[in-house]
Structures are given as C-alpha cells and as structure tokens.
C-alpha positions, 0 to 999 in steps of 0.5 A: 494517547492510550494504547491497548493491548490488543492482538493484531492476528490474522482474523480478519476473514477470506476477504483479507485472506489471513491466517495463523501459522507460520512455517519455521524459518529464521533469518539466519537458517542460510542454506550456504552454510555447511559444517563438519561436526562428525566426530569420526573426522580424520586427526589432522581435522580433529586438531582444531582446523575448522572445515566449516566452508566460509559462506559465499558472498552475494549482493542483490539489489532492492527497490520499494515505494518510499512515499510512506516515511514509516514504510521507508523506515521499517523497510531500511531497518529489515534490510539492515537487521538482515545483513548484519544477521547475514554479513556475507549477503550485501543488499543494496538498497536503490530506493529514493524519493522524489516527485516522480510516480513509483510506477516512473522510477520503476521504468526508469531503473529498467530503462537504464538496466537497474531494474531491482533484483527484490522489487516492491511490485504494485503494476504487476500485471504490467511487468509480468507480462513484459517479463520482467519478473519471475513467478514466485519461488514455491518456498515463498509461498509456504509463508502465507496462506494465500497470495492472489494469481494472476494467470494461475501464476503467484507473481508477489509475496503480499506485504501486509493485508490491504488497509482501508482510508478513513477520516483520521480527525483531531479530537480538539478540533471536532470538540471545539466545532461542536462535532460530538459523533462521526457521520453515519451518512455522507450528507452527515460527513459534510455537515461536519466540514461545514461546522469545522469551517464555521469554527475557523480550522481548514477542515482537511489536509491533502498531500496534492504534492505527491501524485499517489495521494490524490488515489485515496480521495479520487477512489473513494469517490469511484469505489462509492458510485461505481466498483460496490455496485460493478466490480467489473466495470473496468473490463466494460469501459475498455470493451465500450460498454461504459463510459466515465460520462455514466451517472455513477463516475460523474457523481464520483468526481463531482462529489470529489470536486465539492470537497475543494470548490466547497473550500473544505480542503486546504488551499495550499493542497499543490505544495503539500506532500503526503509526508507534511499531512501529519504535521499539518494535523497535529499543529492544528492547521487542519483537523483531519487527513484522509489517509490509512492506518500507516500514518498512525505511527507518524502522527504520534511521532509528530506529537506523542500526545495528539489526540486523534480518531479514524473512521471511515467515511460512509456513502450517501446510503450510509454504507461503508465501502472501503479499499478492502480486497487483496490484490496482487502487489507485493515483493517480486523477483526479478527474471534476471536475479531468479536465474542467478542461483545465488542471488535467488538463494540470497533473496529467498533467505531475506524473505524468510527473514523479513517474514520471521515472527520477530521481524515481521512483528515489528515492521507490522507495528512500526506500519500498523500493518494487518499481518499477512503471515501463516504465524499469528502476528500480535502487537500493542494496538492503538485505539485508531487501528482498533476502529480499523479492524472494527471495520474490517471485521463487520460483515457489512462493509463492502470491500472493494478494489481501487481503480488501479488494482484490478487485473486480468480483463478488468485492469486498468490501462497503467498508463491512465491512473497518473494521467487522470490524477493530473487532469483532476489537478487541471480541472480544480485549478481551473474550476470548470469540472465538467463532462468534457474532463470525462470524455477525455478520460475515455479517449484516453483509455482507449488510446492506452488500451489500443497503444498497449494491444499494439505493443504486445 
C-alpha cells in the first residue's frame, strides 16, 4: 500500500473547528522546578552546592476507552513518554478492556471511589451535572481554537476531530466480484452486497460482541433518515412530539435490519469483537467493514500488503451524511483532582505534553486522527485517509451527530443508548422486527427521562 506524503492539517473548516497555531508549551516545562542561576549568589552556594529544589513527587490516575487497539496503544505510549520526561510524576493507568461499556466502567469506578483524575469523557453532560468533572483550566483551552461548550462552560479538551465511519473494503474482493466503482446511492451499495454474496464471500464483518460497535450502523441510518433533516429530533422525542414509530426512525431500523436478514453481515457477529474485524478483512473471511479511519493502522499492521479502500455510504438520494460535527467528548479533569493543586498542576503538564507538536503528531499518525490543535500537525497520510479528508472537505457532505452525542435539550437519556443496542440484538436474533420494538424504545426513553428528572 503506497503512502503519499500529504499533510494532515487542521484545515477542515468550521465544522471540525480546527486551526493551525499552537502556543509553545513543551512537555518538559514543569512549573514545579525552581533553579537558582544568580551569578551573585553567596560564596557557599557558588562552591558547588546545588540550590535546585527537587521536583515534588505527584501521582494521578487516568482512564480512557480501550475498545480501539490503536488508540489504546497511542495513549499508553503517550503516558510512557511523559513519565520518562517527568520522573517525579507517576501516572496510574486504570484503563482496562472487557465486555462492560465504557460508561458502565466509569460508573463502576465512581461507585468504588476510583473515578480517574484525568478521564476521557464521552457522556459529558451526565458527569458534569453529577459534579464529577470540573470546568477546564483556562490554560488548557489555549491549545485549541475551539472546544464545544455546555451551559457556557468548557468541560472537555477535544482529543481529535470527529472522524466519519465508512466502508473499508478489500479491493481484491471487489475485483473478484466484478465491482468496478464505489456506489453513488444506497441502492447501488445494496447491489454491491449482492455481488459480493454471489461471489462466495461474506460482504460485511461486524464486531457485535462489543456494545459500542452497534452504534456505527444504527447511527448511520438514524443520521440518514432522522438527524440530517431534523437535528433537534431528540428534544422533540423527549417532549412527546416525535416517536420511534414515525416514518424516519422506522425506515432507519428497517434498513439496518435488512443488512442482517438478507445475509450481508457475517453470521458470527455475536461472538466477533471489534478488534477481530481487521483480521476478518485481511484473511478474506469478509469483504468489508463499516468503521472509521482509526482502523487503518490496525489493518495495515495485520497485513502490510493488504490493498483496501474507503468510502462513505450514501443515502437513497445519493447524499453523503456522516458523523462529523464537534462533540463534547475529550479529556476532562475530575472535580477532586481539580481541587488538589499538585494533581491539577501535574495533569496540566500531561495535557501540555500530550498536545505538544512532537507527541501529538505521533498520536495523530498512530490513530489516523484529524488534528485539533492550533499548531499545524502534519503526518504521512495513506490514500484511505486522503479519501476521508476529501469527504470531510466536500461542502456537499452533511455533517451530523450520533443520537448519543447531542447535548442540552437534545441530549439522549444516557441509559437509553446501550439498552437500545441490546434491543436491536434481540430483534435480530428473533428475526421479528416490527413497530412494537420501536414502541418499547419510546417507553424506555420516557421512563429514563422521568427517572433522570426525579434524580436531580
């Protein structure tokens, strides 16, 4: 796979809120150091005795999602590099894999008194309203041109620009099936699935063992049929002005279900983890994977010679709708850590290190991330990443949020997301999707809203 030396820069427009200048703040500029270099010092000091005060030893904990191997390794590498440069600061990594969703993992950590000091925050509104995270220190915000706000406050430092999902496909499988062009409409996409199936290969691999993976396809159809035309749909659902039994949501979940019932998705989806999908692709057990650019490195590592492409899945009218707007997700500091001056200072040093040009370039390249810092970040982009950037730069691309990424009045009840993903598994297993399931979705949404209001 040829790699083109194309700069990945923060130039994707206001929807990604990226720019090109970062304030100078190297990871080694620890504010705790205090050296005396005055040449007029007392004779006994100038006789060779050092007046440099030792840096205070500080420990803080960190927690982040581990579902993506490339992201997990990139974070681990950043922590290792930081502690090597700052031996007085110990970073205890609490992150771990497992079947529990990241939200459930954080709730468990909170319940046992182990909520991370520095935490990758995804359900920002939930934890900010619960008082678990603090408003960001002002010096963090200097690193970015923009960070979305909730109630007029910044709670998270964006880790990377929102990257869209699309079809990662085997060029060999496409050629063997006689597929010569990427689809222009959703009907053409379905025709491709039929050609792949007829050629004897399973069209789509799917990491159904991991709950978060369900959000990719489910949200693709919700964005196409609901949010692209009505970004305030969630608040209307909360107010009883919209229903999951309405035409848009019903069409979305009908299309989602058809992928499985028509044999386009690998039948072993329930036992396939997200981190196994790359292997399924490169070994020829499936022709396609619907995911984001963070998978590119994982695929190339699995087989450096594997030739693959990427494209967004169009809707029936040929419109491209992708998950591409800024969200409230990113690094957050816990309320307790923010109240501890030493921890706050140490965590701030880590944040400055993480986003410093050398370190953040490594992170961005390892994860195929869209940079978010003010300073220009460039790295060698594979052709697949160039395709991603082309889509994100296209003024005709409609950028949306996933159902769980809205905030304020449009926030989804946080308990509802994983409940619905499990409901989808139920109807796929039983093979009996109908409006009755969507009525259950309405009832659960309303019950969650009521429970959340009672808990405030």
